N, C-alpha and C positions, 0 to 999 in steps of 0.2 A: 945521066941514065944506066942500068947496068939491062943487059936480055939474063932474064930467068928464067928457066924449065921447070915445068911441072909435069913429073913424071906418075901413073899412079902405080900402084908396089901393094901386090896381094901375096905372097909366100912366094911362089916360083913361078908366080904370071907379074912380068915388067910391060908396062906401054910408053914406052919411050916418049915424050914430045923432044919434036924434033927441030921444029919453031922457036916456042921462044917466045916470052915476050918483055919488051924492054919498059922499067916500070922507078920510080922514080930512089925504092929503095928496099930496101925488107921489111921494112911496114908494108909499104904499098907488095909485095911478094909473096906474104904471111895473111893479107884483105886477100887477095885472089888465088890463093888454095883454099883458102875456108870458106869462101864464097865457091867456087870446081868439087871442094866433098861433102858440101851441104846437098848441092846438084848431083852428086852419084850416091849420095847417103837416102836419098828419094825418091832413087830410079830403079831400072832393073840389077842393076848392079847390087844393092844390099841384102837382096837373095841368093847372092853369090859367095860375097867375101865381105870383109871389112879391110883388109889395107889401110893404105894412106896415098896421102899426094906428096912427094917426094920432091922439095924445092932446090934446085943444083943454079949456083950462077956461073958468072958466060964462065968460070975458072973452071967448070968443072967440078966446082967443092961441094958435095952435099951440106946447104945452111940450114935445114928444119924441114920435119917433117910435119904434117898433118895428117892427124888419127882421120876416116873416115867415118865407120859409125856410130863414136862420140854424139857427131852432131848430129845424129837425128834427133827429130823436131815432135 
């Protein structure tokens, strides 16, 4: 299990995830990020920006970035 952090980033706005979540691997982290991005895209966030969910691993490396806006349904 690895701890992944899901930071919200939109230009100068950066909302850090200070807690993280233990997951089995990067595939599970990507699924979690997509779920969070979908929730944000369908909330008040969509009116203010596009941005992304940036996935960081427990070593501090950015391992992926999931866009928020394109996930609008």
